[in-house]
C-alpha positions as CSV (number, residue, x, y, z in Angstrom):
1,M,87.4,93.2,110.1
2,N,84.3,92.7,112.3
3,K,82.2,95.2,110.4
4,K,83.0,93.6,107.1
5,L,83.2,89.9,107.9
6,L,80.3,89.4,110.3
7,P,77.6,90.9,108.0
8,M,78.8,88.5,105.3
9,L,78.5,85.5,107.6
10,E,75.1,86.6,109.0
11,A,73.7,87.1,105.4
12,A,74.4,83.4,104.6
13,D,71.6,80.9,105.2
14,A,73.9,78.5,107.1
15,L,76.9,78.4,109.4
16,P,80.3,78.3,107.7
17,F,82.4,75.2,106.9
18,L,86.1,75.3,107.6
19,F,88.5,74.0,105.0
20,V,91.6,73.2,107.0
21,G,95.2,72.6,105.7
22,S,98.5,71.7,107.1
23,G,99.3,75.2,108.3
24,I,96.8,74.8,111.1
25,S,98.4,71.5,112.3
26,K,101.8,73.2,112.2
27,R,100.4,76.2,114.1
28,Y,98.9,74.3,117.0
29,L,100.8,71.0,117.1
30,E,104.1,71.9,115.3
31,I,103.6,68.9,112.9
32,P,106.4,69.0,110.3
33,T,105.8,69.7,106.7
34,W,105.2,66.9,104.2
35,F,108.8,67.1,103.1
36,D,110.2,67.0,106.7
37,L,108.0,64.0,107.6
38,V,109.3,62.1,104.6
39,K,112.8,63.1,105.4
40,E,112.6,61.9,109.0
41,I,111.4,58.5,107.8
42,A,114.1,58.4,105.1
43,M,116.7,59.0,107.8
44,E,115.3,56.0,109.7
45,T,115.5,54.0,106.5
46,Y,119.0,55.0,105.3
47,G,120.6,56.4,108.4
48,D,122.5,58.6,105.9
49,E,121.7,62.1,104.8
50,Y,123.7,61.7,101.6
51,K,121.5,58.8,100.6
52,F,118.4,60.9,101.2
53,E,119.9,63.8,99.2
54,A,120.5,61.4,96.3
55,I,116.9,60.2,96.5
56,R,115.6,63.8,96.6
57,R,117.6,64.7,93.5
58,E,116.2,61.7,91.7
59,A,112.6,62.8,92.5
60,E,113.5,66.3,91.3
61,K,114.6,65.0,87.9
62,S,111.0,63.8,87.4
63,F,109.1,66.8,88.7
64,N,110.0,70.4,89.6
65,P,109.0,71.0,93.3
66,D,108.2,74.7,92.5
67,T,105.7,73.9,89.8
68,D,104.5,70.3,90.5
69,Y,104.9,70.0,94.2
70,N,102.4,67.2,94.8
71,K,103.8,65.0,92.0
72,Y,107.4,65.7,93.2
73,M,106.5,64.8,96.8
74,S,104.6,61.7,95.9
75,K,107.5,60.6,93.7
76,L,109.8,61.2,96.7
77,V,107.5,59.1,98.8
78,D,107.6,56.3,96.2
79,L,111.4,56.1,96.3
80,V,111.7,56.1,100.1
81,E,108.7,53.6,100.3
82,K,110.5,51.1,98.1
83,D,113.6,51.1,100.2
84,L,111.8,51.2,103.5
85,E,109.8,48.1,102.5
86,N,112.9,46.1,102.1
87,I,114.1,46.6,105.7
88,W,110.9,47.2,107.6
89,I,109.9,43.5,107.8
90,T,113.2,42.5,109.4
91,D,115.0,45.5,111.0
92,D,114.7,45.5,114.8
93,K,114.1,49.3,115.0
94,F,110.7,48.7,113.3
95,A,109.8,45.7,115.5
96,H,107.3,47.7,117.6
97,N,105.3,49.0,114.7
98,R,105.5,45.5,112.9
99,K,103.7,44.0,115.9
100,K,101.3,46.9,116.4
101,Y,100.3,46.9,112.7
102,S,100.7,43.3,111.8
103,E,97.0,43.0,110.7
104,E,97.3,46.3,108.8
105,Y,100.3,45.1,106.9
106,L,99.4,41.4,106.4
107,K,95.6,41.6,105.8
108,K,95.0,45.1,104.5
109,H,98.4,45.2,102.6
110,T,98.9,48.8,103.9
111,S,102.1,50.5,102.7
112,V,104.7,50.6,105.4
113,I,105.5,54.2,104.8
114,K,101.8,55.0,105.6
115,I,102.2,53.1,108.9
116,E,105.3,55.0,109.8
117,I,103.8,58.4,108.7
118,A,100.8,57.7,110.9
119,E,103.0,56.8,113.9
120,L,105.2,59.8,113.5
121,I,102.3,62.2,113.3
122,K,100.6,60.7,116.4
123,K,103.7,61.8,118.4
124,Y,102.6,65.4,117.9
125,E,99.6,65.4,120.2
126,N,100.1,68.4,122.6
127,I,99.0,71.9,121.8
128,I,102.0,74.2,121.9
129,E,102.0,76.4,125.0
130,E,101.9,79.8,123.4
131,K,98.9,78.9,121.2
132,K,96.8,77.3,123.9
133,D,94.6,80.4,124.5
134,E,94.0,80.8,120.8
135,F,93.2,77.1,120.4
136,E,90.7,77.3,123.2
137,M,88.9,80.1,121.3
138,L,88.7,77.8,118.3
139,K,87.2,75.0,120.5
140,A,84.7,77.5,122.0
141,I,83.3,78.3,118.6
142,S,83.0,74.7,117.6
143,K,79.7,74.0,119.4
144,K,77.4,76.6,117.7
145,S,79.4,78.6,115.1
146,I,80.9,76.0,112.7
147,S,78.7,73.7,110.6
148,G,81.5,71.3,109.6
149,V,85.1,70.7,108.5
150,I,86.8,69.6,105.4
151,T,90.5,68.8,105.7
152,T,93.4,67.3,103.8
153,N,95.3,66.7,107.1
154,Y,95.9,63.2,108.4
155,D,96.3,64.2,112.1
156,E,93.6,64.3,114.8
157,L,93.6,68.0,115.5
158,M,90.1,68.5,114.2
159,E,88.9,65.7,116.4
160,K,90.4,67.6,119.4
161,V,88.4,70.7,118.4
162,F,85.1,69.4,117.0
163,D,83.0,66.8,118.7
164,F,81.6,65.8,115.3
165,E,81.0,62.7,113.2
166,V,84.3,61.9,111.3
167,Y,84.6,60.5,107.8
168,E,88.2,59.2,107.6
169,S,88.6,58.6,103.9
170,Q,87.4,59.5,100.4
171,Q,85.6,56.2,100.3
172,E,83.5,57.1,103.3
173,L,82.7,60.5,101.9
174,I,81.6,59.1,98.6
175,F,79.6,56.1,99.7
176,H,78.1,57.0,103.0
177,A,75.2,59.3,103.6
178,K,76.3,62.7,104.8
179,Y,74.2,65.5,106.3
180,N,76.5,68.6,105.8
181,V,76.3,69.5,109.5
182,G,78.3,68.3,112.5
183,E,80.8,66.3,110.3
184,V,84.5,66.3,109.6
185,Y,85.6,65.1,106.1
186,K,89.2,63.9,106.1
187,I,89.5,63.6,102.3
188,H,93.1,62.5,102.3
189,G,92.9,59.9,105.1
190,S,93.5,59.6,108.8
191,V,96.3,58.4,111.1
192,N,93.7,56.3,112.8
193,N,93.5,54.2,109.7
194,P,96.8,54.2,107.9
195,S,95.5,52.4,104.8
196,T,93.4,55.6,104.1
197,I,96.4,57.9,104.0
198,M,96.9,59.3,100.5
199,I,100.5,60.1,100.0
200,N,102.3,58.2,97.2
201,S,101.9,58.4,93.4
202,N,99.2,55.8,93.1
203,D,97.2,57.7,95.8
204,Y,97.5,60.9,93.9
205,K,96.4,59.3,90.7
206,E,93.4,58.1,92.6
207,I,92.8,61.6,93.9
208,E,92.9,62.9,90.3
209,E,90.4,60.2,89.2
210,K,88.1,60.8,92.1
211,N,88.3,64.6,92.3
212,K,85.1,65.1,90.3
213,Y,83.3,62.7,92.7
214,I,84.6,64.4,95.7
215,A,83.8,67.8,94.2
216,S,80.2,66.6,93.6
217,K,79.9,65.5,97.2
218,L,81.2,68.9,98.4
219,L,79.2,71.0,95.9
220,T,76.1,71.4,98.1
221,I,78.3,72.6,101.0
222,F,79.9,75.2,98.8
223,I,76.5,76.4,97.5
224,E,74.8,76.5,100.9
225,H,77.6,77.5,103.3
226,P,80.3,80.1,103.7
227,I,83.7,78.4,103.3
228,I,86.7,79.6,105.4
229,F,90.1,78.3,104.2
230,L,92.6,78.0,107.0
231,G,96.2,76.8,106.8
232,Y,96.6,76.7,103.0
233,S,98.7,78.8,100.7
234,M,97.0,80.6,97.9
235,Q,98.7,78.3,95.4
236,D,97.8,75.0,97.1
237,E,97.3,72.4,94.4
238,D,94.7,70.4,96.4
239,I,92.4,73.4,96.8
240,L,92.8,74.6,93.3
241,H,92.0,71.2,91.8
242,I,88.8,70.9,94.0
243,L,87.7,74.4,93.1
244,E,88.4,73.7,89.4
245,D,86.0,70.8,89.5
246,I,83.4,72.5,91.6
247,Q,83.2,75.6,89.3
248,I,82.5,73.4,86.3
249,S,79.1,72.4,87.8
250,L,78.0,76.0,88.5
251,S,76.4,78.6,86.4
252,E,78.0,82.1,86.3
253,E,75.5,83.4,88.9
254,Q,76.0,80.4,91.2
255,L,79.8,80.8,90.9
256,K,79.5,84.4,91.8
257,N,77.4,83.7,94.9
258,V,79.8,80.9,96.0
259,A,82.8,83.3,95.6
260,E,81.1,85.9,97.7
261,R,81.1,83.4,100.6
262,M,84.6,82.1,100.3
263,F,87.3,83.5,102.7
264,F,91.0,82.6,102.4
265,I,92.8,83.2,105.7
266,E,96.5,83.9,105.2
267,W,98.9,84.0,108.1
268,N,101.1,87.0,108.0
269,E,103.3,87.7,111.1
270,T,103.9,91.3,110.0
271,K,100.2,92.2,110.5
272,E,99.4,93.8,113.9
273,S,95.7,93.5,113.1
274,A,93.7,91.7,110.4
275,E,93.5,93.2,106.9
276,I,90.8,92.3,104.4
277,G,91.5,92.3,100.7
278,T,90.6,90.2,97.6
279,L,92.2,87.3,95.8
280,S,91.6,86.2,92.2
281,I,91.5,82.6,91.2
282,N,91.7,81.6,87.5
283,F,90.4,78.4,86.1
284,S,91.5,76.4,83.0
285,N,88.3,77.1,81.1
286,G,88.8,80.9,81.2
287,R,86.5,81.6,84.2
288,S,87.7,83.3,87.3
289,I,86.4,84.3,90.8
290,T,87.3,86.9,93.2
291,V,87.2,85.9,96.9
292,T,87.8,87.6,100.2
293,K,91.4,87.3,101.5
294,I,92.1,88.0,105.2
295,E,95.7,88.5,106.3
296,L,96.4,88.2,110.0
297,D,98.9,87.0,112.6
298,D,96.5,86.4,115.6
299,Y,93.7,84.0,114.7
300,S,91.8,84.9,117.8
301,E,90.6,87.9,115.9
302,L,88.9,85.6,113.4
303,Y,87.5,83.3,116.1
304,S,86.0,86.1,118.1
305,I,84.0,87.2,115.0
306,L,82.9,83.7,114.2
307,A,81.7,83.3,117.8
308,E,79.2,86.1,117.3
309,N,77.5,84.2,114.4
310,K,76.0,81.1,115.9
311,A,73.1,78.7,115.7
312,K,70.4,78.4,118.4
313,Y,71.3,74.7,119.1
314,P,74.6,72.9,119.3
315,V,75.7,71.8,115.8
316,K,76.3,68.1,116.9
317,M,72.7,68.0,118.1
318,L,71.5,69.4,114.8
319,R,73.5,66.7,113.0
320,Y,71.9,63.8,114.8
321,M,68.4,65.4,114.4
322,K,69.0,65.6,110.7
323,E,70.3,62.0,110.5
324,D,67.3,60.7,112.3
325,I,64.8,62.7,110.3
326,Y,66.5,61.5,107.1
327,N,66.2,57.9,108.2
328,L,62.6,58.4,109.3
329,V,61.6,59.8,106.0
330,L,63.6,57.1,104.1
331,T,61.9,54.2,105.9
332,N,58.4,55.5,106.8
333,D,55.4,57.1,105.2
334,P,55.9,60.7,106.5
335,K,52.3,61.6,107.4
336,G,50.8,63.0,110.5
337,K,52.3,65.2,113.1
338,M,55.7,65.0,114.7
339,L,56.7,65.1,118.3
340,L,60.2,66.5,119.0
341,S,62.1,66.5,122.3
342,L,65.7,67.9,122.6
343,P,68.2,66.7,125.2
344,N,70.4,68.9,127.2
345,E,72.9,70.8,124.9
346,E,75.8,70.1,127.2
347,M,75.7,66.3,126.7
348,S,78.7,64.6,125.2
349,K,78.7,63.1,121.7
350,D,78.2,59.6,123.1
351,E,75.4,60.7,125.4
352,I,73.7,62.4,122.5
353,K,73.9,59.2,120.6
354,D,72.5,57.3,123.5
355,V,69.6,59.6,124.2
356,E,68.8,60.1,120.5
357,F,65.8,62.4,119.8
358,V,62.1,61.8,120.2
359,Y,60.4,62.4,117.0
360,G,58.1,60.0,115.1
361,F,54.6,59.3,114.0
362,G,51.8,57.7,115.8
363,V,52.7,59.2,119.2
364,I,50.6,62.4,119.1
365,E,48.4,61.2,122.0
366,L,51.5,60.9,124.1
367,A,52.6,64.4,123.1
368,K,49.6,65.8,125.0
369,R,51.2,64.7,128.3
370,G,54.9,64.3,127.3
371,Y,56.4,61.2,125.8
372,S,58.6,60.2,128.7
373,S,55.9,59.0,130.9
374,P,54.0,56.0,129.7
375,T,52.9,54.0,132.8
376,P,53.9,50.4,133.5
377,P,50.3,49.2,132.8
378,E,50.5,50.8,129.4
379,V,53.9,49.2,128.7
380,Y,52.7,45.7,129.7
381,R,49.5,46.1,127.6
382,D,51.6,47.0,124.6
383,I,53.7,43.9,124.9
384,L,50.6,41.8,124.8
385,L,48.4,43.8,122.3
386,D,51.1,45.7,120.3
387,D,48.9,48.7,119.8
388,A,50.7,51.7,121.4
389,N,53.2,52.5,118.6
390,Y,55.9,53.7,120.9
391,I,59.1,54.9,119.2
392,P,61.8,52.4,120.1
393,E,64.6,54.9,120.6
394,A,62.5,57.2,122.7
395,F,61.0,54.4,124.8
396,L,64.4,52.8,125.5
397,T,66.4,55.9,126.2
398,Q,63.8,57.9,128.2
399,T,60.9,55.8,129.4
400,L,62.6,52.6,130.3
401,P,65.4,54.1,132.5
402,Q,62.8,56.1,134.4
403,L,60.4,53.3,135.0
404,S,63.2,50.8,135.9
405,K,64.4,53.1,138.7
406,I,60.9,53.2,140.2
407,Y,59.4,49.8,139.4
408,G,62.4,47.5,138.8
409,K,62.8,45.3,135.8
410,M,60.5,46.2,132.8
411,P,59.9,44.5,129.5
412,G,61.7,46.1,126.5
413,Y,62.9,43.6,123.9
414,K,59.9,44.5,121.7
415,Y,61.4,47.9,121.3
416,F,65.1,46.8,121.4
417,K,64.6,44.6,118.4
418,N,63.8,47.6,116.1
419,A,66.1,50.2,117.8
420,N,69.2,51.7,116.2
421,M,72.6,50.4,117.2
422,S,73.6,53.3,119.5
423,T,70.4,52.8,121.4
424,K,71.0,49.1,121.7
425,N,74.5,49.8,123.0
426,F,73.0,52.2,125.6
427,I,70.6,49.5,126.9
428,I,73.3,46.8,127.0
429,Q,75.7,49.1,128.9
430,K,73.0,50.0,131.4
431,G,71.9,46.4,131.8
432,L,68.2,47.4,131.7
433,L,66.9,44.1,130.2
434,E,67.4,40.6,131.5
435,E,70.0,38.7,129.5
436,H,69.1,35.1,130.3
437,F,65.7,33.4,130.8
438,I,66.8,31.9,134.1
439,H,67.0,35.4,135.6
440,F,63.2,35.6,135.6
441,K,63.1,32.7,138.1
442,T,63.3,33.8,141.7
443,Q,64.4,31.4,144.4
444,S,60.8,30.9,145.5
445,I,59.8,29.9,142.0
446,L,62.6,27.5,141.6
447,K,61.5,25.8,144.9
448,R,58.0,25.2,143.7
449,P,56.9,21.7,142.5
450,H,57.5,21.4,138.7
451,R,54.3,19.5,137.8
452,Y,53.7,20.7,134.3
453,H,55.8,20.8,131.2
454,S,53.8,22.9,128.8
455,V,51.4,25.8,128.7
456,E,48.6,23.5,127.6
457,E,49.1,21.3,130.7
458,V,48.9,24.2,133.0
459,I,45.7,25.6,131.5
460,A,44.1,22.2,131.4
461,N,44.8,21.4,135.0
462,E,44.7,24.6,136.9
463,K,41.5,26.7,137.0
464,S,42.1,29.6,139.4
465,L,44.0,32.7,138.1
466,Q,46.6,32.6,140.9
467,K,47.4,28.9,140.4
468,Q,47.6,29.2,136.6
469,L,50.1,32.1,136.9
470,Q,52.2,30.3,139.5
471,A,52.3,27.1,137.5
472,L,53.2,29.0,134.3
473,E,56.1,30.6,136.2
474,T,57.7,27.2,136.8
475,L,58.0,26.4,133.0
476,T,61.4,26.3,131.5
477,E,62.3,28.1,128.3
478,E,62.2,24.9,126.3
479,E,58.7,24.0,127.6
480,I,57.1,27.2,126.4
481,D,55.4,27.4,123.0
482,I,55.6,31.2,122.4
483,D,52.4,31.6,120.3
484,H,50.3,29.6,122.7
485,F,52.0,31.4,125.7
486,Q,51.0,34.7,124.2
487,D,47.5,33.7,123.4
488,V,47.0,32.6,127.0
489,L,48.5,35.8,128.5
490,V,46.4,38.0,126.1
491,G,43.3,36.0,127.1
492,L,44.0,36.4,130.8
493,F,44.6,40.2,130.4
494,K,41.4,40.7,128.5
495,E,39.5,38.9,131.3
496,H,41.4,40.7,134.0
497,Q,42.2,44.2,132.5
498,N,43.0,45.8,135.9
499,I,45.7,43.2,136.7
500,F,48.6,45.6,135.9
501,A,47.1,48.5,137.9
502,T,48.8,49.7,141.1
503,R,48.0,48.2,144.4
504,K,45.8,51.2,145.4
505,V,43.3,50.7,142.6
506,S,43.7,47.0,141.8
507,E,41.5,44.3,143.2
508,Y,44.3,41.7,142.6
509,T,46.8,40.7,145.3
510,P,50.4,41.8,144.9
511,T,51.4,38.2,144.2
512,V,49.0,37.9,141.3
513,G,50.1,41.2,139.8
514,A,53.8,40.4,140.1
515,A,53.4,37.0,138.6
516,M,51.5,38.4,135.6
517,R,54.1,41.1,135.0
518,R,56.9,38.6,135.2
519,L,55.2,36.3,132.7
520,V,54.8,39.2,130.3
521,R,58.5,40.0,130.6
522,E,59.2,36.4,129.8
523,L,57.0,36.6,126.7
524,D,58.8,39.8,125.7
525,Y,62.2,38.0,126.1
526,L,61.1,34.9,124.3
527,K,59.4,36.6,121.4
528,Y,61.7,39.5,120.6
529,K,65.2,38.8,122.0
530,S,66.5,36.7,119.1
C-alpha cells in the first residue's frame, strides 16, 4: 500500500482532509449505532420492548430501512421523540437532565430527544483498550499530516484527536469564515450543543435543502485536497448526497482530478494486510467516478503512511497564520513588506491563540533588529506621539510581557484597544495592565498635599519640572481633562526628550523619570481603556 498510496498523497498540492463517519466512533469509543442509540432512549421512554417494536414497525410502514435508511431512522426518531416529550418534563428519571438543560429546553426549545442523545453519547468517552495504540498513531499524525476533518458524527472523538478549530453545526460552516486548514466541520451537529444535532425528519429535510450550500462550502476542499473517507459504508446516503451535489459544479476534467484524490477506507477483518482496489460511484445525471478503495483490518497501516506525508509546520499554526493574514488583508491596504515570526510548534492551541503571530505593515524598521525588543523609552514615546505603528497583537503578547518582567508596569491600553479578543484575554489573564486608576497612586503620592484640582492649576502655579510632575500625580481621575493632560505631557517630553532614558545616560533624577512614566501610564489608561 505504501508504494501506491504515498506517491498519490505527495503528488497533491495540500495535505489530506479526513471525512469521518460513525464507524470510527464505534471503533475507538464503542458508540452504538444510530438505531441502538434510539432504541436505548426508547426503552427509557417506554420501559417496554414490545412498545418499541410496535413503534419500529410503524416507522417501517413509511420507509424501507434497506433502501431509505435515513428517512426510516428519522421517522423512528419522530415517533419516539413525541412520546418522550410527554413524560420528560415530569418523570423523575429525567430530572437531572431537565435541570442541566433547562435553558436549552426553555429558551432554545431544543428537542428532548436531542438532549438525551447528547447525554447518552457523552458517556462513551474512553478509548477502548485494544485500540489505544492505533488511536495514538492517529493522534500522532494530526499535527502535521492532516489538514482538516469533516464529520457527520455528533461525538467529541475528533476533538480528542485534533487540536483544531471546531465548527459545530451547518450554520457555522455556512455563515462563518473558514480557512480549510486546522479545522473540524461537524456538519450534523455536536453533543456540546444539542440544538445543533440533526436527527429527526425536520432536520433531514433541512439537510436536503442545505446540501447544495454545504457542498459549495466543501467544494474547494475537494478540489484542493485529497479526501480520505473513514468509517462509512460505500452506500452511505450522507456521503452519496454530498458527492452528488459537488460533482454538479465540476467539469469532467475537474471531476476526474477530484476522483483521483479520493480514498474510501473500508474495514475488513479478514484482511491480514491492506488491499488497494477501485470503487465506482454513479450519479443521477449519468456521470460516474472511479475512486481508490482500500480494505484493511489494522488502521495503523494507513496512519503510518500518512505520517510520512507531512507539512513543515504544525497544521494548527498554519490555520492561525492563514486567519490572521486573511483578516489583515480584509481590513488593511496590503502594501509594503511583511514581518513574520513563528512561535514554538509545541505550544497548545490556547497558547498559540495567546501568542498570535507577528506579521503586519509599518514595522519593517523593527524587523532589522527583531520585533520583540522595543525599548521602554520607545514605548512611552509612542503613547505620547502615536508614531511607532506597533502591531497590537505582537506588542501585547511578546514585547509587553518581556518589558514588564524587567521594568515593572508598562503602558499598553493603546494597543489593547485594537487587539483581537484572544490577545485581550491573554493580557487580562496575565494582569499586565492596571485595572483601576487608583492603582497608579503609591502611598507616598496619596500622602502628598492635594493643592490642585485640574491640570491647568498645576501648570499655572508650579514652574519646575519636578514639582509639576509631582503635583500632576496627585490629581484624581475626575480632575483630569484628557486632551489637556496629553498636551502638557507631550510638551514636557518634547522639552525633555531624554526623560525616559535609563539612569546611566539620563540627566534626570530617578524620581523625575518615574513620575513622568507613571503619568504617561495614567494617560494611556484614561485615553484608551474605555
